[in-house]
C-alpha positions as a Python dict, from the first residue, in 0.01 Angstrom:
ca = {
    (1, 'X'): (0, 0, 0),
    (2, 'X'): (206, -104, 301),
    (3, 'X'): (49, -370, 522),
    (4, 'X'): (81, -350, 895),
    (5, 'X'): (-81, -503, 1204),
    (6, 'X'): (-451, -583, 1194),
    (7, 'X'): (-683, -351, 1379),
    (8, 'X'): (-721, -588, 1674),
    (9, 'X'): (-344, -654, 1696),
    (10, 'X'): (-268, -284, 1686),
    (11, 'X'): (-525, -210, 1952),
    (12, 'X'): (-366, -463, 2187),
    (13, 'X'): (-19, -323, 2117),
    (14, 'X'): (-139, 28, 2196),
    (15, 'X'): (-291, -86, 2526),
    (16, 'X'): (36, -265, 2615),
    (17, 'X'): (234, 54, 2542),
    (18, 'X'): (4, 273, 2759),
    (19, 'X'): (39, 21, 3042),
    (20, 'X'): (418, 28, 3011),
    (21, 'X'): (419, 414, 3013),
    (22, 'X'): (206, 427, 3329),
    (23, 'X'): (388, 153, 3516),
    (24, 'X'): (750, 205, 3404),
    (25, 'X'): (808, 533, 3231),
    (26, 'X'): (624, 810, 3419),
    (27, 'X'): (723, 678, 3765),
    (28, 'X'): (1093, 674, 3665),
    (29, 'X'): (1121, 1013, 3494),
    (30, 'X'): (1280, 1193, 3790),
    (31, 'X'): (1522, 904, 3846),
    (32, 'X'): (1621, 911, 3477),
    (33, 'X'): (1684, 1287, 3488),
    (34, 'X'): (1881, 1254, 3813),
    (35, 'X'): (2101, 982, 3670),
    (36, 'X'): (2152, 1182, 3352),
    (37, 'X'): (2272, 1481, 3554),
    (38, 'X'): (2513, 1272, 3763),
    (39, 'X'): (2658, 1109, 3447),
    (40, 'X'): (2711, 1449, 3293),
    (41, 'X'): (2896, 1573, 3600),
    (42, 'X'): (3110, 1257, 3611),
    (43, 'X'): (3249, 1308, 3265),
    (44, 'X'): (3195, 942, 3181),
    (45, 'X'): (2897, 954, 2948),
    (46, 'X'): (2741, 616, 2971),
    (47, 'X'): (2376, 501, 2970),
    (48, 'X'): (2182, 564, 3289),
    (49, 'X'): (2120, 245, 3477),
    (50, 'X'): (1743, 295, 3478),
    (51, 'X'): (1748, 315, 3101),
    (52, 'X'): (1934, -14, 3068),
    (53, 'X'): (1696, -181, 3310),
    (54, 'X'): (1381, -59, 3130),
    (55, 'X'): (1527, -154, 2794),
    (56, 'X'): (1535, -515, 2905),
    (57, 'X'): (1175, -494, 3009),
    (58, 'X'): (1077, -334, 2679),
    (59, 'X'): (1252, -612, 2483),
    (60, 'X'): (1071, -879, 2679),
    (61, 'X'): (738, -714, 2609),
    (62, 'X'): (824, -674, 2238),
    (63, 'X'): (802, -293, 2270),
    (64, 'X'): (1123, -277, 2068),
    (65, 'X'): (1215, -123, 1731),
    (66, 'X'): (853, -25, 1672),
    (67, 'X'): (974, 255, 1445),
    (68, 'X'): (1104, 23, 1174),
    (69, 'X'): (832, 6, 908),
    (70, 'X'): (754, -326, 748),
    (71, 'X'): (894, -228, 404),
    (72, 'X'): (1236, -123, 540),
    (73, 'X'): (1261, -433, 761),
    (74, 'X'): (1171, -656, 473),
    (75, 'X'): (1411, -478, 237),
    (76, 'X'): (1699, -537, 477),
    (77, 'X'): (1598, -896, 541),
    (78, 'X'): (1554, -819, 911),
    (79, 'X'): (1181, -857, 948),
    (80, 'X'): (1220, -1024, 1284),
    (81, 'X'): (1364, -701, 1428),
    (82, 'X'): (1082, -462, 1346),
    (83, 'X'): (742, -406, 1506),
    (84, 'X'): (546, -487, 1186),
    (85, 'X'): (388, -147, 1179),
    (86, 'X'): (307, 104, 905),
    (87, 'X'): (422, 462, 942),
    (88, 'X'): (59, 558, 1012),
    (89, 'X'): (27, 305, 1294),
    (90, 'X'): (363, 409, 1437),
    (91, 'X'): (249, 769, 1444),
    (92, 'X'): (2, 685, 1720),
    (93, 'X'): (250, 488, 1926),
    (94, 'X'): (527, 747, 1879),
    (95, 'X'): (289, 1015, 2009),
    (96, 'X'): (237, 810, 2325),
    (97, 'X'): (616, 782, 2370),
    (98, 'X'): (644, 1157, 2330),
    (99, 'X'): (442, 1217, 2645),
    (100, 'X'): (753, 1122, 2852),
    (101, 'X'): (1000, 1364, 3004),
    (102, 'X'): (1275, 1382, 2870),
    (103, 'X'): (1109, 1390, 2528),
    (104, 'X'): (1299, 1084, 2410),
    (105, 'X'): (1313, 891, 2743),
    (106, 'X'): (1047, 645, 2635),
    (107, 'X'): (1179, 630, 2284),
    (108, 'X'): (1528, 542, 2405),
    (109, 'X'): (1386, 268, 2629),
    (110, 'X'): (1222, 111, 2318),
    (111, 'X'): (1516, 169, 2078),
    (112, 'X'): (1309, 424, 1884),
    (113, 'X'): (1512, 743, 1939),
    (114, 'X'): (1703, 982, 1716),
    (115, 'X'): (1938, 977, 1540),
    (116, 'X'): (1946, 598, 1550),
    (117, 'X'): (1609, 552, 1385),
    (118, 'X'): (1708, 756, 1081),
    (119, 'X'): (2048, 584, 1061),
    (120, 'X'): (1897, 238, 1087),
    (121, 'X'): (1656, 327, 805),
    (122, 'X'): (1946, 440, 591),
    (123, 'X'): (2137, 121, 652),
    (124, 'X'): (1830, -94, 594),
    (125, 'X'): (1752, 73, 261),
    (126, 'X'): (2101, 157, 123),
    (127, 'X'): (2359, -40, 319),
    (128, 'X'): (2551, -329, 177),
    (129, 'X'): (2507, -670, 336),
    (130, 'X'): (2838, -627, 510),
    (131, 'X'): (2745, -277, 642),
    (132, 'X'): (2416, -412, 769),
    (133, 'X'): (2578, -707, 943),
    (134, 'X'): (2845, -494, 1113),
    (135, 'X'): (2639, -188, 1211),
    (136, 'X'): (2267, -231, 1156),
    (137, 'X'): (2225, -557, 1356),
    (138, 'X'): (2392, -430, 1674),
    (139, 'X'): (2187, -99, 1642),
    (140, 'X'): (1864, -294, 1611),
    (141, 'X'): (1962, -502, 1913),
    (142, 'X'): (2042, -187, 2107),
    (143, 'X'): (2399, -295, 2170),
    (144, 'X'): (2551, 27, 2028),
    (145, 'X'): (2434, 381, 1945),
    (146, 'X'): (2508, 602, 1644),
    (147, 'X'): (2525, 965, 1526),
    (148, 'X'): (2473, 1156, 1203),
    (149, 'X'): (2733, 1412, 1096),
    (150, 'X'): (2563, 1685, 896),
    (151, 'X'): (2578, 2034, 1042),
    (152, 'X'): (2898, 2238, 1004),
    (153, 'X'): (3002, 2547, 1200),
    (154, 'X'): (3144, 2730, 899),
    (155, 'X'): (2840, 2724, 666),
    (156, 'X'): (2463, 2762, 677),
    (157, 'X'): (2385, 2390, 700),
    (158, 'X'): (2012, 2440, 644),
    (159, 'X'): (2118, 2455, 279),
    (160, 'X'): (2259, 2109, 244),
    (161, 'X'): (2451, 2198, -69),
    (162, 'X'): (2678, 2403, 157),
    (163, 'X'): (2804, 2093, 335),
    (164, 'X'): (3174, 2100, 261),
    (165, 'X'): (3376, 1879, 496),
    (166, 'X'): (3637, 1723, 268),
    (167, 'X'): (3623, 1356, 181),
    (168, 'X'): (3911, 1276, -57),
    (169, 'X'): (3987, 934, -204),
    (170, 'X'): (4344, 809, -171),
    (171, 'X'): (4383, 458, -304),
    (172, 'X'): (4157, 220, -112),
    (173, 'X'): (4075, 477, 153),
    (174, 'X'): (3882, 802, 199),
    (175, 'X'): (4054, 1079, 402),
    (176, 'X'): (3829, 1316, 591),
    (177, 'X'): (3924, 1667, 706),
    (178, 'X'): (3709, 1936, 856),
    (179, 'X'): (3462, 2017, 1137),
    (180, 'X'): (3110, 1925, 1240),
    (181, 'X'): (2895, 2048, 1527),
    (182, 'X'): (2557, 1971, 1691),
    (183, 'X'): (2625, 1603, 1627),
    (184, 'X'): (2352, 1444, 1839),
    (185, 'X'): (2439, 1125, 2021),
    (186, 'X'): (2819, 1158, 1972),
    (187, 'X'): (2880, 1224, 2339),
    (188, 'X'): (2774, 881, 2450),
    (189, 'X'): (3044, 622, 2498),
    (190, 'X'): (2797, 376, 2343),
    (191, 'X'): (2810, 571, 2013),
    (192, 'X'): (3026, 352, 1790),
    (193, 'X'): (2943, 465, 1433),
    (194, 'X'): (2871, 794, 1251),
    (195, 'X'): (2705, 837, 917),
    (196, 'X'): (2887, 1148, 789),
    (197, 'X'): (2777, 1365, 496),
    (198, 'X'): (3058, 1545, 317),
    (199, 'X'): (3192, 1656, -18),
    (200, 'X'): (3357, 1394, -234),
    (201, 'X'): (3358, 1581, -569),
    (202, 'X'): (3342, 1966, -570),
    (203, 'X'): (3333, 1966, -951),
    (204, 'X'): (3020, 1752, -987),
    (205, 'X'): (2676, 1897, -1046),
    (206, 'X'): (2533, 2064, -733),
    (207, 'X'): (2339, 1766, -599),
    (208, 'X'): (2607, 1503, -681),
    (209, 'X'): (2893, 1661, -490),
    (210, 'X'): (2816, 1511, -149),
    (211, 'X'): (2831, 1152, -25),
    (212, 'X'): (2750, 971, 297),
    (213, 'X'): (3006, 746, 456),
    (214, 'X'): (3036, 529, 766),
    (215, 'X'): (3297, 651, 1012),
    (216, 'X'): (3370, 434, 1321),
    (217, 'X'): (3394, 661, 1626),
    (218, 'X'): (3726, 510, 1738),
    (219, 'X'): (3901, 601, 1408),
    (220, 'X'): (4230, 790, 1469),
    (221, 'X'): (4209, 1160, 1394),
    (222, 'X'): (3863, 1220, 1549),
    (223, 'X'): (3855, 1477, 1828),
    (224, 'X'): (3538, 1544, 2019),
    (225, 'X'): (3591, 1910, 2096),
    (226, 'X'): (3306, 1993, 2331),
    (227, 'X'): (2939, 1937, 2397),
    (228, 'X'): (2715, 2213, 2262),
    (229, 'X'): (2474, 2351, 2519),
    (230, 'X'): (2105, 2390, 2434),
    (231, 'X'): (1964, 2673, 2654),
    (232, 'X'): (2243, 2589, 2899),
    (233, 'X'): (2195, 2210, 2898),
    (234, 'X'): (2460, 1968, 2760),
    (235, 'X'): (2201, 1686, 2729),
    (236, 'X'): (2440, 1428, 2875),
    (237, 'X'): (2499, 1149, 2817),
    (238, 'X'): (2370, 1173, 2460),
    (239, 'X'): (2510, 1516, 2383),
    (240, 'X'): (2527, 1735, 2077),
    (241, 'X'): (2895, 1751, 2007),
    (242, 'X'): (3145, 1962, 1806),
    (243, 'X'): (3388, 1730, 1632),
    (244, 'X'): (3717, 1791, 1452),
    (245, 'X'): (3838, 1549, 1181),
    (246, 'X'): (4207, 1548, 1091),
    (247, 'X'): (4323, 1300, 827),
    (248, 'X'): (4060, 1053, 934),
    (249, 'X'): (4099, 745, 714),
    (250, 'X'): (3821, 492, 642),
    (251, 'X'): (3803, 209, 384),
    (252, 'X'): (3643, 287, 45),
    (253, 'X'): (3389, 12, 129),
    (254, 'X'): (3244, 242, 400),
    (255, 'X'): (3074, 464, 138),
    (256, 'X'): (2697, 426, 145),
    (257, 'X'): (2519, 363, -188),
    (258, 'X'): (2806, 503, -396),
    (259, 'X'): (2974, 841, -439),
    (260, 'X'): (2754, 1140, -502),
    (261, 'X'): (2439, 983, -356),
    (262, 'X'): (2430, 1191, -35),
    (263, 'X'): (2139, 1404, -131),
    (264, 'X'): (1940, 1105, -256),
    (265, 'X'): (1995, 923, 76),
    (266, 'X'): (1904, 1243, 271),
    (267, 'X'): (1569, 1270, 97),
    (268, 'X'): (1483, 920, 218),
    (269, 'X'): (1629, 970, 566),
    (270, 'X'): (1458, 1307, 628),
    (271, 'X'): (1116, 1149, 575),
    (272, 'X'): (1045, 888, 846),
    (273, 'X'): (1341, 972, 1071),
    (274, 'X'): (1252, 1338, 1100),
    (275, 'X'): (878, 1306, 1120),
    (276, 'X'): (923, 1089, 1427),
    (277, 'X'): (1013, 1407, 1624),
    (278, 'X'): (685, 1564, 1517),
    (279, 'X'): (491, 1250, 1610),
    (280, 'X'): (651, 1263, 1958),
    (281, 'X'): (577, 1641, 1994),
    (282, 'X'): (206, 1579, 1950),
    (283, 'X'): (235, 1370, 2267),
    (284, 'X'): (426, 1653, 2442),
    (285, 'X'): (157, 1899, 2349),
    (286, 'X'): (-112, 1666, 2478),
    (287, 'X'): (63, 1636, 2813),
    (288, 'X'): (100, 2011, 2833),
    (289, 'X'): (-273, 2059, 2762),
    (290, 'X'): (-363, 1803, 3033),
    (291, 'X'): (-136, 1982, 3279),
    (292, 'X'): (-300, 2315, 3186),
    (293, 'X'): (-648, 2177, 3242),
    (294, 'X'): (-559, 2022, 3575),
    (295, 'X'): (-390, 2343, 3699),
    (296, 'X'): (-680, 2558, 3585),
    (297, 'X'): (-925, 2337, 3769),
    (298, 'X'): (-726, 2343, 4091),
    (299, 'X'): (-587, 2695, 4126),
    (300, 'X'): (-792, 2982, 4267),
    (301, 'X'): (-713, 3351, 4197),
    (302, 'X'): (-924, 3662, 4258),
    (303, 'X'): (-1199, 3454, 4416),
    (304, 'X'): (-1250, 3192, 4152),
    (305, 'X'): (-1079, 2896, 3983),
    (306, 'X'): (-862, 2980, 3689),
    (307, 'X'): (-1089, 2768, 3468),
    (308, 'X'): (-1363, 3026, 3524),
    (309, 'X'): (-1160, 3297, 3344),
    (310, 'X'): (-1256, 3330, 2974),
    (311, 'X'): (-895, 3382, 2870),
    (312, 'X'): (-790, 3052, 3022),
    (313, 'X'): (-1083, 2871, 2862),
    (314, 'X'): (-990, 3022, 2530),
    (315, 'X'): (-628, 2900, 2563),
    (316, 'X'): (-755, 2550, 2640),
    (317, 'X'): (-988, 2548, 2337),
    (318, 'X'): (-727, 2695, 2102),
    (319, 'X'): (-476, 2433, 2221),
    (320, 'X'): (-714, 2148, 2157),
    (321, 'X'): (-789, 2277, 1811),
    (322, 'X'): (-424, 2331, 1718),
    (323, 'X'): (-315, 1987, 1847),
    (324, 'X'): (-591, 1806, 1662),
    (325, 'X'): (-511, 1992, 1336),
    (326, 'X'): (-139, 1908, 1371),
    (327, 'X'): (-215, 1544, 1451),
    (328, 'X'): (-428, 1505, 1137),
    (329, 'X'): (-152, 1661, 929),
    (330, 'X'): (101, 1415, 1075),
    (331, 'X'): (-135, 1119, 1014),
    (332, 'X'): (-192, 1219, 653),
    (333, 'X'): (181, 1251, 591),
    (334, 'X'): (241, 910, 749),
    (335, 'X'): (-39, 752, 546),
    (336, 'X'): (102, 895, 223),
    (337, 'X'): (444, 757, 310),
    (338, 'X'): (285, 412, 342),
    (339, 'X'): (98, 445, 13),
    (340, 'X'): (344, 636, -211),
    (341, 'X'): (683, 647, -36),
    (342, 'X'): (849, 972, 73),
    (343, 'X'): (980, 1074, -268),
    (344, 'X'): (634, 1148, -392),
    (345, 'X'): (582, 1521, -442),
    (346, 'X'): (267, 1563, -232),
    (347, 'X'): (417, 1344, 44),
    (348, 'X'): (732, 1554, 54),
    (349, 'X'): (519, 1868, 79),
    (350, 'X'): (324, 1723, 369),
    (351, 'X'): (648, 1623, 545),
    (352, 'X'): (768, 1986, 513),
    (353, 'X'): (436, 2120, 641),
    (354, 'X'): (447, 1882, 937),
    (355, 'X'): (798, 1988, 1032),
    (356, 'X'): (711, 2359, 999),
    (357, 'X'): (384, 2328, 1193),
    (358, 'X'): (420, 2080, 1475),
    (359, 'X'): (719, 2211, 1677),
    (360, 'X'): (581, 2570, 1668),
    (361, 'X'): (236, 2449, 1770),
    (362, 'X'): (386, 2252, 2059),
    (363, 'X'): (592, 2545, 2170),
    (364, 'X'): (276, 2761, 2174),
    (365, 'X'): (68, 2510, 2369),
    (366, 'X'): (347, 2455, 2623),
    (367, 'X'): (391, 2831, 2663),
    (368, 'X'): (18, 2865, 2746),
    (369, 'X'): (47, 2585, 3000),
    (370, 'X'): (350, 2759, 3159),
    (371, 'X'): (143, 3078, 3193),
    (372, 'X'): (-142, 2898, 3371),
    (373, 'X'): (114, 2732, 3610),
    (374, 'X'): (282, 3060, 3698),
    (375, 'X'): (620, 3013, 3873),
    (376, 'X'): (585, 2638, 3885),
    (377, 'X'): (570, 2628, 3511),
    (378, 'X'): (931, 2733, 3478),
    (379, 'X'): (1058, 2525, 3767),
    (380, 'X'): (1197, 2178, 3822),
    (381, 'X'): (860, 2077, 3969),
    (382, 'X'): (710, 2065, 3619),
    (383, 'X'): (793, 1888, 3290),
    (384, 'X'): (702, 2210, 3105),
    (385, 'X'): (1046, 2380, 3086),
    (386, 'X'): (1209, 2079, 2923),
    (387, 'X'): (909, 2042, 2692),
    (388, 'X'): (940, 2407, 2588),
    (389, 'X'): (1314, 2370, 2517),
    (390, 'X'): (1258, 2054, 2316),
    (391, 'X'): (989, 2218, 2098),
    (392, 'X'): (1184, 2540, 2046),
    (393, 'X'): (1509, 2349, 1963),
    (394, 'X'): (1338, 2127, 1711),
    (395, 'X'): (1236, 2435, 1514),
    (396, 'X'): (1607, 2444, 1423),
    (397, 'X'): (1735, 2084, 1475),
    (398, 'X'): (1490, 1950, 1215),
    (399, 'X'): (1584, 2236, 984),
    (400, 'X'): (1457, 2592, 1033),
    (401, 'X'): (1085, 2658, 986),
    (402, 'X'): (1165, 2889, 698),
    (403, 'X'): (1327, 2612, 496),
    (404, 'X'): (1028, 2382, 544),
    (405, 'X'): (779, 2659, 445),
    (406, 'X'): (997, 2739, 143),
    (407, 'X'): (1007, 2374, 34),
    (408, 'X'): (631, 2335, 78),
    (409, 'X'): (566, 2655, -122),
    (410, 'X'): (794, 2556, -407),
    (411, 'X'): (627, 2217, -434),
    (412, 'X'): (288, 2392, -423),
    (413, 'X'): (382, 2614, -714),
    (414, 'X'): (491, 2312, -920),
    (415, 'X'): (175, 2117, -839),
    (416, 'X'): (-47, 2416, -923),
    (417, 'X'): (114, 2482, -1255),
    (418, 'X'): (127, 2112, -1345),
    (419, 'X'): (-223, 1983, -1278),
    (420, 'X'): (-463, 2219, -1103),
    (421, 'X'): (-787, 2288, -1287),
    (422, 'X'): (-841, 2588, -1061),
    (423, 'X'): (-496, 2732, -1145),
    (424, 'X'): (-605, 2762, -1514),
    (425, 'X'): (-920, 2965, -1438),
    (426, 'X'): (-764, 3309, -1406),
    (427, 'X'): (-957, 3635, -1357),
    (428, 'X'): (-1294, 3716, -1519),
    (429, 'X'): (-1295, 3910, -1847),
    (430, 'X'): (-1577, 4159, -1858),
    (431, 'X'): (-1735, 4336, -2153),
    (432, 'X'): (-1624, 4696, -2120),
    (433, 'X'): (-1773, 4815, -2453),
    (434, 'X'): (-2070, 4983, -2275),
    (435, 'X'): (-1934, 5213, -2001),
    (436, 'X'): (-2150, 5285, -1694),
    (437, 'X'): (-2128, 5658, -1747),
    (438, 'X'): (-1953, 5874, -2014),
    (439, 'X'): (-1902, 6249, -1982),
    (440, 'X'): (-2006, 6447, -2281),
    (441, 'X'): (-1725, 6550, -2505),
    (442, 'X'): (-1643, 6923, -2534),
}
């Protein structure tokens, strides 16, 4: 079992985080969004100044790299960089970060945002000492950003076996040709390294064809084609970019964990890195519910406060129930990762259930809050529109709901057939030798 902070240490850290959110994050949300917009319009996609300022404060308070679990930090030999937390402990802190607007504003301030967290976990667990020194250390210090090249425009990338960008070995180099899109973080000028998943051996067995490789973003042959817009937003300066690779050459030493290990690495990466989004979304749903309750208690229609209408009360109660259910699911998944790792069958199933459940739940809760707010709920005066877009987008960005449900169901069938006492029971067998009634024979 993974050890983390003591109960008292964790309680103090949680209090410190809430204080930081109230004093530094919430009051600066509008400024952060304003600076993001100005940076997007300028075409020079650099970090907003308020982000850089708050990062220094977060570092000084040791609210930094809280995502990095103790086992990964220890494995990499970088224990001094992590927060000393278990996944279960981080779930509570990540939820608090997720109450910010933009969804990852607080996470970026504390160096706990995607896709860097997943990439840092990969390098910590699978990188060579040289790869860790060159890329992991500056990522942990917040000196650079990274991206993860997975999705491709030509194939259904929800089925990772379709990933087909060509990675061909030529002597001491790999040559990369093809296209990627929706590459989160690649728009930022601070993004210096990509972990790219592509096909190194089309003739290998299905799950040994792909590899993951480090591609510096200044490598000749890389063209950032355009930012992809999410519901009309380019999400500058982070961005979700379409990228073209033409004879991009990187050293053989840039391969991560060896050829053909892409799927194996992905299984590890898609555990902690991806559940972080769901942890954050619990916080988003909580903020939406609070906004709903406040609005319902203030607004009067047809002679009474909205909170006096049974339909509004029912929406509030349903939202509380759904958030609590989702949170408990997230906590159980995080606890199992601490106890058994994320390759354990039941843990993998829980991770899939979390990813299928939480974004849709959050979207539903935010939608109810929008309805109670009326026109304000879809305006710039509320955090709700951005919250809705984030939740809806994550039903695709973290893999489509259908894939997660499918994975969970397939694992359920294996578990049932393998070790369930109840699965073996089957239907009752009745004695039919004495019929209830028999017509007389002619």
